[in-house]
Each structure stands twice: as structure tokens, then as C-alpha cells.
GUMAR-795896 format. One line per field, with one value per residue: x, y, z of N, C-alpha, C in turn; chain. Coordinates in pm, 1 decimal, padded with zeros to 6 digits. Layout:
<atoms>
n_u: X:... $
n_v: Y:... $
n_w: Z:... $
ca_u: X:... $
ca_v: Y:... $
ca_w: Z:... $
c_u: X:... $
c_v: Y:... $
c_w: Z:... $
chain: A:... $
</atoms>
This chain:
<atoms>
n_u: 07029.8:06812.9:06535.3:06620.6:06491.8:06271.1:06201.5:06018.4:05940.3:06179.3:06110.7:05856.9:05730.9:05772.5:05543.3:05306.0:05232.3:05068.1:05027.4:05268.4:05299.7:05125.3:05239.7:05459.6:05379.3:05121.8:05143.9:05409.5:05488.7:05260.9:05127.1:05395.8:05477.3:05309.8:05339.9:05221.9:05352.1:05655.5:05939.6:06090.7:05906.3:05698.1:05857.0:05910.9:05642.2:05505.0:05752.4:05707.2:05418.0:05451.6:05594.3:05424.8:05226.2:05330.3:05438.2:05691.6:05818.1:05842.0:05973.6:06243.5:06345.0:06225.7:06321.2:06584.0:06542.8:06381.3:06631.1:06784.7:06572.8:06670.3:06633.8:06784.7:06980.9:06984.0:06764.1:06540.9:06595.2:06457.8:06214.7:06079.4:06158.4:05972.3:05750.6:05733.4:05569.9:05298.7:05246.4:05350.1:05596.6:05708.3:05672.7:05889.2:06125.5:06151.6:06157.2:06353.0:06568.7:06593.0:06644.8:06899.6:07086.2:07075.1:07232.5:07454.8:07610.5:07863.3:07852.5:07862.3:07722.0:07357.6:07341.0 $
n_v: -08404.4:-08342.1:-08147.0:-07865.6:-07881.0:-07741.1:-07463.2:-07526.7:-07800.7:-07914.0:-07898.6:-07946.9:-08139.0:-08451.7:-08495.8:-08314.9:-08330.5:-08157.9:-07901.4:-07792.3:-07817.1:-07605.6:-07443.1:-07368.8:-07365.0:-07165.4:-07027.7:-06878.3:-06896.0:-06829.0:-06581.3:-06381.2:-06408.8:-06233.6:-05852.9:-05644.8:-05595.4:-05501.5:-05805.9:-05700.6:-05487.4:-05693.5:-05869.9:-05688.2:-05630.9:-05829.2:-05918.1:-05710.5:-05714.0:-05993.2:-05963.3:-05771.6:-05964.9:-06116.2:-06354.9:-06512.8:-06765.0:-06792.0:-06546.8:-06549.7:-06692.4:-06508.7:-06252.5:-06312.0:-06340.4:-06106.8:-05954.1:-06090.8:-05980.9:-05736.5:-05519.2:-05361.5:-05426.5:-05195.0:-05056.4:-05268.6:-05278.1:-04973.3:-05010.6:-05215.5:-05061.8:-04816.2:-04959.1:-05048.5:-04858.1:-04888.8:-05146.7:-05245.8:-05262.1:-05526.2:-05667.8:-05552.2:-05573.4:-05819.1:-05942.6:-05707.2:-05832.4:-06094.2:-06021.6:-05881.5:-06131.7:-06257.3:-06074.3:-06104.7:-05902.4:-05793.4:-05574.8:-05342.4:-05082.3:-04925.0:-04642.6 $
n_w: -02283.1:-01911.7:-01793.7:-01604.4:-01304.5:-01122.8:-00808.2:-00722.6:-00778.0:-00678.6:-00413.9:-00376.7:-00564.6:-00470.8:-00330.9:-00427.5:-00685.1:-00868.5:-00751.8:-00789.7:-01085.7:-01166.0:-00999.0:-01181.3:-01482.0:-01470.6:-01269.5:-01265.9:-01527.4:-01693.6:-01553.8:-01414.9:-01684.8:-01836.3:-02008.8:-01909.3:-01659.4:-01542.8:-01464.4:-01255.4:-01113.6:-01040.1:-00921.6:-00635.2:-00600.1:-00544.8:-00302.2:-00131.9:-00064.8:00052.0:00303.0:00424.3:00470.5:00601.3:00587.2:00567.9:00514.4:00205.3:00129.4:00136.6:-00112.0:-00283.3:-00226.3:-00326.1:-00556.6:-00627.3:-00631.9:-00827.1:-01053.7:-01086.8:-00863.8:-00585.8:-00299.7:-00135.7:-00257.3:-00189.6:00093.4:00165.9:00065.7:00250.5:00466.3:00440.2:00433.7:00695.5:00828.3:00737.9:00744.7:01003.1:01259.7:01313.2:01067.8:00905.9:01000.9:01021.8:00788.7:00681.1:00859.4:00703.6:00445.2:00492.0:00602.9:00352.9:00216.0:00333.0:00589.5:00467.2:00346.6:00511.1:00652.9:00615.7:00682.5 $
ca_u: 06994.8:06709.9:06568.6:06669.7:06418.2:06254.7:06230.9:05876.6:05907.8:06243.8:06039.9:05692.6:05711.4:05738.7:05396.6:05259.4:05252.1:04992.5:05063.2:05409.0:05246.3:05016.0:05291.5:05541.9:05268.0:05041.8:05226.9:05567.6:05516.2:05204.3:05147.0:05531.4:05525.3:05236.5:05380.5:05212.4:05457.0:05850.6:05955.0:06142.9:05818.8:05610.6:05903.0:05844.8:05520.8:05568.0:05830.2:05636.8:05300.3:05507.1:05611.3:05340.0:05114.4:05417.5:05453.3:05820.9:05866.0:05851.9:05959.7:06393.8:06313.4:06143.1:06410.2:06692.1:06445.4:06409.9:06742.6:06835.1:06530.6:06735.6:06640.9:06942.6:06982.8:06926.8:06574.4:06467.6:06574.7:06435.3:06073.2:06070.9:06150.6:05836.1:05597.7:05678.8:05443.6:05183.1:05198.9:05375.7:05725.4:05808.9:05694.9:05939.7:06225.3:06177.2:06177.0:06487.7:06675.5:06643.1:06698.1:07058.2:07114.6:07075.2:07343.0:07537.4:07694.8:07988.1:07806.4:07807.9:07588.8:07297.0:07276.5 $
ca_v: -08375.6:-08365.0:-07996.7:-07912.0:-07911.9:-07584.8:-07465.7:-07610.2:-07936.5:-07950.1:-07858.5:-08023.8:-08243.3:-08576.8:-08484.1:-08215.3:-08287.1:-08071.1:-07781.1:-07825.0:-07782.6:-07520.6:-07307.6:-07367.4:-07333.8:-07091.9:-06885.8:-06842.7:-06908.8:-06757.3:-06448.5:-06368.9:-06339.3:-06089.2:-05799.5:-05518.4:-05590.5:-05573.7:-05868.5:-05607.7:-05449.5:-05783.8:-05873.1:-05565.4:-05632.2:-05996.0:-05866.1:-05616.1:-05797.7:-06109.6:-05895.1:-05716.0:-06047.5:-06194.4:-06453.2:-06515.7:-06892.2:-06764.3:-06446.9:-06550.8:-06715.0:-06372.8:-06178.7:-06374.5:-06337.7:-05923.0:-05883.4:-06102.1:-05939.8:-05602.0:-05464.9:-05344.6:-05382.6:-05065.4:-05077.4:-05384.7:-05168.8:-04873.0:-05033.8:-05227.5:-04981.3:-04759.5:-05078.5:-05055.3:-04743.4:-04928.0:-05323.4:-05327.9:-05252.9:-05641.2:-05786.7:-05517.8:-05647.8:-05994.9:-05923.9:-05680.9:-05961.1:-06199.4:-05901.4:-05922.4:-06242.0:-06296.7:-06014.7:-06081.4:-05828.5:-05733.9:-05456.6:-05204.0:-04997.0:-04853.4:-04512.4 $
ca_w: -02120.5:-01839.9:-01776.7:-01491.7:-01172.2:-01072.9:-00702.7:-00671.5:-00791.5:-00575.7:-00253.9:-00303.4:-00675.3:-00461.0:-00255.1:-00483.8:-00800.6:-00928.8:-00763.4:-00877.6:-01227.5:-01150.4:-00993.7:-01277.6:-01579.8:-01463.5:-01150.9:-01281.4:-01715.5:-01736.6:-01517.6:-01435.6:-01794.7:-01879.4:-02043.7:-01810.4:-01526.0:-01605.0:-01382.7:-01178.7:-01052.0:-00987.2:-00784.3:-00569.6:-00580.7:-00390.6:-00150.8:00029.0:00005.5:00159.6:00428.4:00522.2:00557.3:00738.6:00459.1:00554.1:00457.9:00102.2:00182.9:00127.4:-00244.0:-00367.6:-00178.9:-00420.0:-00697.6:-00660.8:-00681.3:-00998.0:-01189.8:-01054.0:-00729.0:-00528.4:-00189.7:-00098.2:-00307.6:-00137.0:00250.9:00144.3:00030.0:00344.2:00590.6:00417.7:00450.6:00863.5:00902.7:00689.6:00766.8:01057.7:01277.5:01325.6:00965.9:00807.9:01051.1:00999.1:00630.6:00687.0:00863.6:00589.9:00352.7:00544.7:00571.8:00232.4:00094.2:00400.9:00666.2:00429.1:00255.1:00571.1:00705.7:00509.0:00708.0 $
c_u: 06853.8:06709.8:06579.3:06543.2:06391.9:06226.7:06125.6:05866.4:06055.4:06198.9:05909.1:05664.5:05703.4:05618.3:05278.2:05242.6:05190.9:04982.5:05193.8:05355.0:05186.6:05176.1:05423.2:05478.5:05197.7:05096.8:05395.4:05601.9:05398.9:05171.6:05268.7:05556.8:05430.7:05329.3:05394.2:05264.8:05590.2:05831.9:05994.8:05992.6:05691.8:05701.7:05887.2:05765.0:05508.9:05593.5:05769.0:05461.9:05353.8:05533.0:05510.9:05223.4:05194.7:05433.3:05611.9:05901.4:05927.4:05914.8:06178.3:06434.0:06290.3:06227.3:06542.9:06626.7:06439.3:06548.0:06767.2:06719.4:06561.0:06674.8:06716.2:06912.5:06891.6:06722.9:06468.9:06433.8:06454.6:06246.9:05987.7:06042.2:06022.1:05766.7:05569.5:05578.1:05344.1:05139.2:05321.4:05527.5:05811.5:05776.9:05846.9:06075.7:06258.3:06228.8:06338.4:06658.6:06686.8:06716.2:06873.5:07100.1:07128.4:07163.4:07500.5:07588.3:07827.1:07954.1:07823.2:07716.4:07471.8:07278.5:07330.9 $
c_v: -08312.7:-08169.1:-07965.1:-07866.7:-07762.4:-07608.9:-07520.0:-07714.0:-07982.2:-07974.3:-07944.1:-08119.4:-08369.3:-08575.1:-08389.8:-08179.6:-08157.4:-07902.9:-07707.0:-07720.7:-07625.1:-07414.3:-07291.7:-07321.3:-07241.0:-06959.8:-06832.5:-06832.2:-06823.3:-06561.0:-06388.1:-06286.0:-06246.6:-05981.0:-05653.2:-05453.2:-05562.6:-05681.2:-05789.8:-05586.1:-05571.5:-05798.3:-05798.0:-05596.9:-05755.0:-05958.7:-05849.1:-05677.7:-05966.5:-06078.4:-05812.0:-05819.7:-06171.4:-06338.3:-06514.6:-06681.2:-06867.0:-06627.5:-06430.9:-06555.1:-06573.5:-06261.1:-06159.7:-06337.2:-06202.4:-05885.1:-05972.3:-06008.3:-05747.4:-05487.8:-05424.1:-05363.8:-05297.5:-05008.0:-05152.4:-05303.7:-05082.8:-04904.0:-05092.1:-05149.0:-04857.9:-04874.6:-05080.4:-05004.5:-04791.5:-05066.3:-05353.7:-05315.0:-05409.1:-05688.4:-05706.8:-05551.6:-05780.0:-05942.8:-05831.8:-05762.9:-06058.8:-06129.3:-05895.7:-06026.1:-06304.3:-06223.4:-05992.1:-05908.2:-05703.1:-05590.8:-05323.1:-05133.7:-04927.8:-04721.5:-04445.8 $
c_w: -02038.8:-01824.0:-01638.8:-01374.0:-01130.2:-00929.8:-00657.3:-00688.1:-00715.0:-00475.3:-00261.1:-00422.3:-00597.8:-00414.2:-00308.0:-00589.4:-00898.3:-00918.3:-00787.2:-01015.8:-01225.7:-01116.6:-01097.5:-01384.9:-01601.3:-01361.3:-01265.2:-01467.2:-01800.8:-01667.9:-01445.6:-01545.1:-01867.3:-01888.5:-01968.1:-01741.3:-01578.7:-01419.2:-01207.9:-01065.1:-01008.7:-00883.7:-00645.6:-00475.2:-00443.1:-00310.1:-00057.9:00002.4:00100.5:00241.1:00490.5:00574.5:00628.8:00699.8:00460.2:00546.2:00324.0:00082.6:00100.7:-00073.2:-00292.3:-00351.0:-00300.9:-00563.9:-00761.2:-00715.9:-00791.4:-01118.9:-01159.2:-00997.7:-00719.9:-00442.3:-00143.7:-00147.3:-00166.3:00064.7:00190.2:00122.7:00134.9:00473.5:00590.2:00459.5:00622.7:00893.6:00861.6:00707.0:00939.0:01098.5:01264.3:01198.9:00835.1:00875.6:01019.4:00818.4:00607.7:00706.5:00764.3:00489.8:00381.1:00557.1:00409.8:00113.6:00221.5:00463.7:00591.6:00339.3:00343.3:00570.6:00624.9:00567.8:00622.7 $
chain: A:A:A:A:A:A:A:A:A:A:A:A:A:A:A:A:A:A:A:A:A:A:A:A:A:A:A:A:A:A:A:A:A:A:A:A:A:A:A:A:A:A:A:A:A:A:A:A:A:A:A:A:A:A:A:A:A:A:A:A:A:A:A:A:A:A:A:A:A:A:A:A:A:A:A:A:A:A:A:A:A:A:A:A:A:A:A:A:A:A:A:A:A:A:A:A:A:A:A:A:A:A:A:A:A:A:A:A:A:A:A $
</atoms>
């Protein structure tokens, strides 16, 4: 049975195979696997960095990965709210909008 394609392979495999190889083997195969930080911690760092730098294109993927790695909707919302005061209100609002789209509005308000 063939190996399942990675997200990078699906997105860029036909145009940038070397970038896909580096993404899969170095970034996710080595850096993300280092034991000094948990996948949960790496996800929190990555999500807040992407939001702070307004790198919205990859933020949705990493918000989903963060939840797979054990971060709750509430923890992500809190981290992004905290981030608003350090990285800008529009960045945090955009990231929170993506989080809401991912988790859906069926969870009620976070008041």
C-alpha cells in the first residue's frame, strides 16, 4: 500500500519537490521530533508566531495541528488574546477568526 501523501506533498509536490522533501524530512521529521519541546509546546509557539507575523496562509493548518497536539480551543483563544497586546490587535483578531472557522460556532461564546 502506498504511503499517504503529506500536506506539503499535496500542496507543492508537483512544483517544488525539494521544498516538500525539506519540509517533510527536516522540519517535521527532525525539528518537530526533537525531545526538548513537546509537540504541544511547538504548536503553541508556531501558532503564536504565525499570528504575530500575520502569516495567515499556514495558520489554519497549524491551528488544527495544535488541537491534534493537545491544545484546547480555549487555550488557543487565550494565547491569541494575549498576543493582541504584543503583536497587534488586527493580527490577533484575524487569527481568532480562523480559529472560530475551524472549531465552528456551535461551541457557544467564550464569555
